[in-house]
C-alpha positions in Angstrom: -2.0 6.3 9.4 -3.3 8.3 6.6 -0.9 7.9 3.7 1.6 5.5 2.1 4.4 7.5 3.7 3.0 6.8 7.2 2.9 3.1 6.4 6.4 3.3 4.9 7.9 4.7 8.1 6.2 2.0 10.2 7.5 -0.8 8.0 11.0 0.8 7.9 11.0 1.0 11.7 10.4 -2.8 11.9 13.3 -3.6 9.5 16.0 -4.1 12.2 13.8 -6.4 14.2 12.6 -8.5 11.2 16.0 -8.7 9.5 16.1 -12.5 9.9 12.5 -13.1 8.7 11.2 -13.9 5.3 7.8 -14.4 3.7 7.3 -17.9 2.3 4.7 -18.3 -0.4 3.2 -21.5 -1.9 0.6 -21.7 -4.6 -0.7 -24.0 -7.3 -2.5 -27.4 -7.1 -2.3 -27.5 -3.3 -3.8 -24.1 -2.8 -2.2 -20.8 -1.7 -0.3 -20.5 1.6 1.7 -17.7 3.2 3.9 -17.7 6.3 6.2 -15.2 7.9 9.1 -17.3 9.1 12.3 -16.6 10.9 13.5 -15.3 14.2 11.8 -12.2 15.5 9.8 -11.3 18.6 6.2 -12.4 18.2 4.9 -8.9 18.8 7.1 -7.6 15.9 5.9 -10.3 13.6 2.3 -9.6 14.6 2.8 -5.8 14.0 4.2 -6.6 10.5 1.2 -8.7 9.6 -1.2 -6.1 10.9 0.5 -3.4 8.9 0.3 -5.6 5.8 -3.5 -5.8 6.4 -3.7 -2.0 6.6 -1.6 -1.7 3.4 -4.0 -4.1 1.7 -6.9 -1.9 2.8 -5.2 1.2 1.5 -5.1 -0.5 -2.0 -8.9 -0.2 -2.0 -8.5 3.6 -1.9 -6.1 3.9 -4.9 -6.8 0.8 -7.1 -9.7 0.6 -9.5 -11.9 -2.4 -10.0 -12.2 -1.4 -13.7 -8.5 -2.1 -14.3 -8.2 -5.9 -14.8 -4.8 -6.4 -12.9 -6.0 -4.2 -10.1 -9.5 -5.8 -10.0 -7.9 -9.2 -9.5 -5.9 -7.9 -6.6 -8.9 -6.2 -5.0 -10.9 -9.4 -5.4 -8.7 -11.0 -2.7 -10.9 -10.6 0.4 -8.1 -11.0 3.0 -6.3 -7.6 3.0 -3.1 -9.1 4.4 -2.9 -11.7 1.6 -3.7 -8.9 -0.9 -0.6 -7.1 0.3 1.5 -10.3 0.2 0.3 -10.9 -3.4 1.4 -7.4 -4.5 4.8 -7.9 -2.8 5.2 -11.2 -4.7 4.2 -9.4 -8.0 6.3 -6.3 -7.6 9.2 -6.8 -5.2 12.6 -7.5 -6.7 13.4 -9.4 -3.5 10.9 -12.2 -4.2 12.8 -15.2 -5.5 14.1 -18.6 -4.6 11.5 -20.0 -6.9 11.0 -23.7 -6.9 8.3 -26.0 -8.2 7.2 -29.6 -8.0 4.6 -31.9 -9.3 2.0 -33.4 -7.0 0.9 -36.9 -7.8 -2.3 -38.9 -7.0 -2.0 -42.3 -5.4 -2.3 -43.9 -8.9 0.7 -41.9 -10.1 -1.2 -39.5 -12.3 -0.4 -35.8 -12.1 -2.5 -33.7 -9.6 -0.9 -30.5 -10.8 2.1 -28.4 -9.9 3.0 -26.6 -6.7 5.1 -23.5 -6.8 7.0 -21.8 -3.9 9.0 -18.7 -3.4 10.5 -16.5 -0.7 10.5 -12.8 -0.1 13.6 -11.7 1.9 13.9 -8.2 3.6 10.2 -8.2 4.2 10.0 -4.9 6.1 12.2 -3.1 3.6 10.4 -4.5 0.7 7.1 -3.4 2.2 8.5 0.1 2.9 9.8 0.4 -0.6 6.5 -0.7 -2.1 4.7 2.0 -0.1 7.1 4.5 -1.6 6.4 3.3 -5.1 2.7 3.5 -4.4 3.0 7.0 -3.0 4.7 8.0 -6.3 2.2 6.2 -8.6 -1.0 6.0 -6.6 -0.9 8.6 -3.8 -3.7 8.6 -1.2 -5.4 12.0 -1.4 -7.0 13.0 1.9 -10.4 14.6 1.5 -10.3 18.3 2.3 -12.2 19.7 5.3 -15.0 22.1 4.6 -12.8 25.0 5.8 -9.9 23.9 3.4 -12.3 23.7 0.5 -13.8 27.1 1.3 -10.3 28.6 1.6 -9.1 27.1 -1.7 -12.1 28.2 -3.6 -13.2 31.5 -2.1 -10.8 33.2 0.4 -8.4 34.5 -2.3 -11.2 36.0 -4.2 -12.7 37.6 -1.1 -9.3 39.1 -0.1 -8.7 40.5 -3.6 -12.2 41.9 -3.6 -11.7 43.6 -0.2 -8.4 45.1 -1.3 -9.9 46.4 -4.5 -12.8 47.9 -2.6 -10.4 49.6 -0.2 -8.3 50.9 -3.0 -11.4 52.2 -4.8 -12.7 53.9 -1.7 -9.3 55.5 -1.1 -9.2 56.8 -4.6 -12.7 58.2 -4.4 -11.8 60.0 -1.1 -8.6 61.4 -2.6 -10.0 62.4 -6.0 -13.7 62.4 -5.5 
């Protein structure tokens, strides 16, 4: 896989198998937790999670640590969690938000816990890949031959044609 579009097609292919799965998120006072839940073949779920890790790695190629929002995302060391976090932030399918307050044994507040769910996990991931392709495309480095072709071949061909035309004119009129 080299581009967002490659990843998009892989996520899209998993959509029928993962149609009854969702991504459950919990964050706040009790820490951050993510789980892919629902009925699907374990291999399909594993493939989805591995693709999420690859997508999280791809973000390192297009996001900048100099942009605060992007830097915060890149600071997440687990690339799968990085992708889940971006899905939570950008997917319109992330919802079912609830919250509760955690209490200590003495009844004092220990902080709040928040939870949410992402439905259509494969489609949401595929659509996010499309959005990233549009806004942050992955540019493959050119081979040495491609670089040479783009920078010199046209000029060489034009030079040869002009030399041949010049030589022909000299033979005819010279």
